Backbone bond lengths (Angstrom), bond angles and torsions (degrees), N, CA, C in turn:
res aa  C-N    CA-C-N  psi(-1)  N-CA   C-N-CA  omega(-1)  CA-C   N-CA-C  phi
1 X - - - 1.486 - - 1.572 111.67 -
2 X 1.202 115.09 168.09 1.504 117.15 -176.95 1.478 109.06 -110.39
3 X 1.285 123.16 133.32 1.480 125.72 -176.24 1.508 106.49 -115.90
4 X 1.332 113.78 134.72 1.494 121.24 170.52 1.583 108.66 -130.14
5 X 1.365 111.16 130.82 1.480 114.79 -179.28 1.524 107.97 -78.47
6 X 1.351 114.13 140.97 1.443 119.97 179.39 1.493 110.93 -91.94
7 X 1.242 112.83 137.52 1.499 119.49 179.17 1.561 102.75 -98.01
8 X 1.344 117.78 145.80 1.443 123.15 173.23 1.483 115.51 92.37
9 X 1.414 118.30 15.76 1.437 119.68 173.50 1.483 110.27 -68.61
10 X 1.301 116.13 156.32 1.529 121.05 -176.11 1.498 111.15 -78.17
11 X 1.318 116.92 164.59 1.505 120.48 -179.76 1.508 106.75 -65.61
12 X 1.378 117.30 -36.66 1.567 115.96 177.31 1.559 112.68 -67.22
13 X 1.148 116.46 -24.77 1.577 120.83 172.97 1.456 111.35 -134.45
14 X 1.333 115.46 81.07 1.500 124.22 -173.74 1.506 115.28 -77.47
15 X 1.346 113.36 -18.40 1.517 119.10 -175.02 1.522 111.20 -106.29
16 X 1.342 117.04 111.99 1.419 120.95 -179.84 1.487 107.71 -141.33
17 X 1.364 112.31 147.14 1.451 116.37 174.25 1.562 108.25 -149.22
18 X 1.362 113.64 144.25 1.518 117.90 171.92 1.585 104.64 -91.49
19 X 1.262 113.22 136.58 1.521 121.39 177.67 1.483 106.67 -121.97
20 X 1.316 115.61 131.90 1.425 119.93 172.14 1.503 112.52 -115.52
21 X 1.351 113.15 146.55 1.471 117.36 178.59 1.445 110.00 -106.31
22 X 1.355 118.61 -177.71 1.479 120.86 -174.65 1.504 116.60 -66.91
23 X 1.324 115.82 -19.00 1.451 122.46 178.60 1.554 111.10 -83.25
24 X 1.335 117.73 -10.06 1.442 120.69 -178.00 1.511 111.62 93.62
25 X 1.286 121.16 6.93 1.491 123.23 176.29 1.441 104.91 -75.38
26 X 1.309 115.74 137.83 1.516 121.19 177.25 1.509 106.99 -126.53
27 X 1.363 115.52 130.95 1.381 123.98 175.99 1.445 109.04 -119.52
28 X 1.361 119.03 153.27 1.351 127.58 -175.13 1.663 104.41 -111.34
29 X 1.406 118.74 111.67 1.385 117.60 178.24 1.537 108.45 -105.43
30 X 1.311 114.71 128.30 1.482 119.08 -176.45 1.496 107.70 -124.85
31 X 1.328 122.88 128.70 1.439 122.78 176.07 1.476 108.89 -137.06
32 X 1.339 116.70 170.91 1.497 122.37 -171.42 1.552 105.92 -91.39
33 X 1.275 124.09 -14.80 1.470 123.94 176.35 1.482 112.20 -149.42
34 X 1.384 112.68 156.98 1.415 122.81 -173.17 1.641 110.79 -63.50
35 X 1.394 115.81 -30.18 1.460 113.86 177.84 1.444 116.81 -66.74
36 X 1.350 116.79 -36.05 1.408 126.41 173.25 1.444 112.61 -59.30
37 X 1.240 111.60 -48.56 1.640 118.60 -172.50 1.575 104.81 -72.25
38 X 1.339 117.91 -44.29 1.383 117.14 -179.59 1.655 113.76 -63.16
39 X 1.319 113.18 -38.13 1.511 115.33 173.21 1.493 112.45 -57.18
40 X 1.427 115.16 -49.38 1.399 119.86 -173.66 1.583 109.59 -64.79
41 X 1.325 118.20 -37.29 1.453 121.98 178.89 1.526 110.94 -67.75
42 X 1.349 114.57 -38.82 1.521 116.96 175.40 1.551 113.60 -58.95
43 X 1.324 115.85 -35.96 1.417 118.91 173.99 1.510 112.04 -64.27
44 X 1.265 120.10 -35.46 1.383 121.86 -177.51 1.605 118.14 -92.48
45 X 1.419 113.27 -10.84 1.377 116.81 179.92 1.455 112.64 -68.10
46 X 1.290 118.48 138.02 1.450 124.03 178.62 1.572 115.67 85.82
47 X 1.352 113.30 -6.28 1.514 117.26 177.94 1.531 106.45 -87.88
48 X 1.271 113.03 147.49 1.435 116.01 179.20 1.447 117.68 -84.22
49 X 1.304 112.49 -31.29 1.466 126.26 176.26 1.480 114.80 -126.87
50 X 1.353 121.75 153.23 1.391 120.77 172.32 1.516 111.70 -69.08
51 X 1.346 119.37 145.45 1.482 121.73 167.21 1.551 108.31 -65.27
52 X 1.301 116.11 148.05 1.408 115.31 -176.64 1.616 113.28 -63.22
53 X 1.260 119.49 -29.94 1.366 122.75 177.30 1.546 114.00 -66.60
54 X 1.350 113.75 -31.23 1.544 116.03 174.32 1.552 109.12 -80.02
55 X 1.244 118.94 -32.79 1.490 123.35 -177.63 1.538 105.83 -67.21
56 X 1.219 124.27 -45.37 1.390 121.70 -175.67 1.534 115.09 -89.84
57 X 1.312 118.62 -9.45 1.474 123.01 178.61 1.531 109.55 -87.69
58 X 1.300 118.91 -13.42 1.473 120.84 -175.88 1.489 109.04 -122.15
59 X 1.334 115.06 145.63 1.472 122.94 176.85 1.495 111.57 -66.41
60 X 1.382 117.57 132.54 1.423 116.98 176.32 1.604 110.15 -94.74
61 X 1.294 110.80 123.99 1.461 117.70 179.68 1.601 109.09 -143.39
62 X 1.302 114.65 154.32 1.452 124.19 -177.60 1.511 113.32 -126.39
63 X 1.326 119.28 22.97 1.477 118.11 -172.30 1.579 103.77 -121.35
64 X 1.347 112.29 -177.30 1.457 124.18 170.92 1.597 110.24 58.22
65 X 1.231 121.89 49.15 1.507 124.42 -178.96 1.447 104.98 -91.83
66 X 1.271 116.41 138.21 1.437 124.94 175.82 1.524 114.68 -116.84
67 X 1.349 115.56 -65.62 1.373 118.44 -171.32 1.635 106.72 -118.99
68 X 1.353 120.04 130.68 1.332 119.79 177.90 1.575 111.29 -88.91
69 X 1.304 115.16 135.99 1.514 119.45 178.49 1.483 106.16 -131.33
70 X 1.303 119.42 136.02 1.514 118.94 178.99 1.535 110.69 -107.57
71 X 1.377 118.39 -2.41 1.397 119.17 175.53 1.510 111.50 -143.88
72 X 1.328 116.76 162.58 1.459 120.98 -171.61 1.604 105.43 -70.30
73 X 1.299 119.32 -28.00 1.440 121.89 173.57 1.447 115.09 -60.09
74 X 1.284 120.94 -29.39 1.437 123.21 175.83 1.507 115.44 -80.05
75 X 1.332 117.25 -23.96 1.448 120.12 -178.54 1.509 117.16 -64.42
76 X 1.314 119.75 -43.39 1.405 119.44 -175.57 1.559 113.56 -64.59
77 X 1.293 121.34 -51.58 1.383 120.47 179.14 1.560 115.30 -63.88
78 X 1.375 113.54 -32.83 1.480 116.92 177.44 1.573 108.66 -70.52
79 X 1.279 121.31 -37.04 1.431 123.87 177.18 1.547 111.09 -65.47
80 X 1.358 116.97 -42.60 1.457 118.83 177.52 1.539 112.02 -58.29
81 X 1.379 114.06 -48.94 1.410 119.36 176.62 1.488 114.89 -59.01
82 X 1.362 115.05 -44.43 1.498 122.22 177.69 1.528 112.98 -60.77
83 X 1.322 117.22 -43.21 1.532 119.63 -178.38 1.520 108.79 -65.17
84 X 1.374 115.87 -41.65 1.575 114.71 178.45 1.537 111.96 -71.69
85 X 1.294 114.05 -49.96 1.404 119.89 -171.81 1.574 110.50 -61.45
86 X 1.359 119.40 -40.15 1.393 126.02 -177.12 1.563 114.64 -85.91
87 X 1.315 107.49 -49.86 1.592 117.07 -171.00 1.466 118.00 -105.80
88 X 1.441 115.05 -9.84 1.447 117.00 -173.67 1.521 113.50 69.44
89 X 1.304 117.14 28.68 1.479 119.06 -179.78 1.473 107.01 -107.64
90 X 1.321 114.60 130.97 1.542 116.59 179.35 1.519 104.54 -107.90
91 X 1.309 116.01 152.10 1.494 121.55 169.83 1.575 105.00 -131.40
92 X 1.383 113.63 85.58 1.468 115.77 -175.61 1.525 111.96 -68.21
93 X 1.336 116.55 -30.05 1.497 117.45 -179.87 1.461 112.66 -63.40
94 X 1.431 114.64 -36.94 1.535 119.23 -178.86 1.635 105.14 -70.71
95 X 1.284 116.54 -40.38 1.399 117.34 179.40 1.529 114.74 -64.70
96 X 1.294 114.84 -35.17 1.442 117.48 179.57 1.477 111.89 -71.69
97 X 1.452 115.13 -33.11 1.472 117.11 176.29 1.528 109.45 -68.97
98 X 1.370 115.44 -35.81 1.589 111.91 174.24 1.430 113.83 -64.91
99 X 1.388 119.82 -36.98 1.442 123.34 176.18 1.492 112.36 -55.73
100 X 1.360 117.36 -44.38 1.470 118.22 177.28 1.587 115.15 -61.10
101 X 1.344 112.49 -30.39 1.474 112.11 174.27 1.575 109.45 -80.88
102 X 1.346 118.44 -32.57 1.461 117.73 -178.82 1.504 111.92 -67.55
103 X 1.252 118.53 -36.81 1.528 121.94 -178.88 1.501 109.78 -66.41
104 X 1.361 127.07 -16.56 1.395 130.13 170.96 1.526 114.00 -84.14
105 X 1.262 120.52 -4.81 1.464 122.44 178.52 1.525 108.94 -81.67
106 X 1.394 116.07 125.73 1.392 119.28 177.91 1.600 113.65 -67.53
107 X 1.282 120.41 151.29 1.385 126.27 175.55 1.593 111.50 -125.85
108 X 1.227 117.76 151.84 1.498 120.99 177.95 1.512 106.28 -82.33
109 X 1.398 114.74 -178.02 1.416 120.44 -179.88 1.507 117.10 -61.47
110 X 1.340 119.63 -24.75 1.374 127.50 176.83 1.582 111.51 -85.44
111 X 1.354 119.88 -4.88 1.397 119.03 -179.22 1.577 114.08 91.41
112 X 1.281 114.06 12.71 1.510 115.44 -178.80 1.520 111.46 -94.99
113 X 1.314 116.56 143.29 1.358 124.27 178.89 1.696 112.78 -55.26
114 X 1.260 117.63 131.88 1.472 118.81 -179.04 1.463 111.63 -94.62
115 X 1.342 116.22 3.28 1.458 115.90 178.94 1.606 102.45 -159.33
116 X 1.357 114.99 162.15 1.461 116.73 179.48 1.505 106.89 -70.59
117 X 1.389 110.65 152.55 1.497 117.58 176.31 1.518 108.57 -146.56
118 X 1.335 114.08 113.38 1.430 119.47 -177.15 1.491 114.69 57.40
119 X 1.409 118.13 -111.38 1.377 125.88 -178.73 1.608 109.58 -92.67
120 X 1.261 116.91 -12.63 1.426 120.63 -172.15 1.479 109.68 -100.42
121 X 1.459 113.21 132.10 1.405 118.06 -177.19 1.544 117.54 -84.91
122 X 1.236 120.49 159.34 1.417 125.65 177.86 1.592 103.85 -54.60
123 X 1.370 114.39 131.44 1.467 121.56 -179.93 1.496 113.46 99.54
124 X 1.336 115.41 -5.80 1.557 116.97 175.42 1.501 106.38 -70.98
125 X 1.366 115.70 141.64 1.384 122.68 177.86 1.470 109.05 -71.23
126 X 1.458 117.33 132.60 1.380 122.11 -171.27 1.547 115.03 -59.04
127 X 1.431 116.28 -25.54 1.442 119.43 -175.26 1.488 106.13 -82.89
128 X 1.344 118.00 -19.60 1.594 120.00 169.70 1.550 109.84 -62.33
129 X 1.325 110.38 -43.79 1.531 115.33 -179.60 1.556 107.03 -72.32
130 X 1.302 124.55 -41.21 1.408 126.57 179.95 1.554 108.18 -60.27
131 X 1.343 121.55 -35.78 1.376 122.00 173.40 1.561 114.49 -50.90
132 X 1.318 112.21 -43.67 1.457 117.13 -178.63 1.570 110.44 -62.80
133 X 1.240 115.89 -40.87 1.532 120.75 177.43 1.557 109.32 -62.25
134 X 1.325 111.48 -44.79 1.512 118.50 179.70 1.493 111.85 -60.33
135 X 1.356 115.53 -38.11 1.523 115.60 178.59 1.449 112.66 -75.48
136 X 1.314 125.01 -36.17 1.325 127.15 -169.31 1.531 120.40 -98.20
137 X 1.270 115.70 -1.86 1.481 120.39 174.11 1.457 106.35 -111.37
138 X 1.413 114.72 140.65 1.496 118.44 -174.28 1.454 114.74 -63.99
139 X 1.288 117.88 -20.18 1.518 120.03 -179.95 1.601 106.47 -115.63
140 X 1.272 115.43 27.42 1.459 117.97 173.27 1.510 112.91 69.25
141 X 1.396 115.54 -164.98 1.381 120.43 -178.60 1.544 115.25 -62.64
142 X 1.367 113.97 -29.60 1.462 120.98 177.86 1.523 108.30 -67.12
143 X 1.263 119.96 -42.63 1.451 118.22 173.45 1.501 117.48 -67.53
144 X 1.324 112.92 -35.68 1.480 114.33 177.22 1.525 111.07 -63.63
145 X 1.451 118.46 -28.21 1.456 121.46 179.30 1.555 110.23 -86.30
146 X 1.338 116.49 6.15 1.404 122.02 -179.32 1.504 120.36 79.22
147 X 1.332 112.64 11.64 1.478 119.38 174.63 1.492 112.33 -90.24
148 X 1.418 120.46 133.91 1.286 123.69 -178.13 1.511 109.62 -101.33
149 X 1.273 114.26 148.08 1.505 121.46 174.33 1.589 109.22 -76.61
150 X 1.331 113.32 142.74 1.488 117.52 -178.06 1.502 109.42 -99.57
């Protein structure tokens, strides 16, 4: 399925994404937190068409697109960035969870990723990825890695 982040969601519901299925149906999913949205997207990921219950339970909209995502792996970092950049809302716990996944990604001798990770392609310099964590965690990359300032 194709995911597109929605611009203009409210502070009460800061996480929103348009999701399109193979038939071209597009639904807008809006939740109050990233965990709820991720869980809902995981239920839909890999399906060719929306289940009828999902299609009728959600508002169909085709506007306010901001970031294009073609996989579930791209949605979470894009939403974290969108929530901070647009609404000033941080989700340090989600950033820390992504850091745990990131530190498992192998790098070559030059420090380049040896495989794709979320929105970063194989060959991306690891410090370019670390910059994202530094920007979106309230305590920077040290906080994302679980280290506290003294």
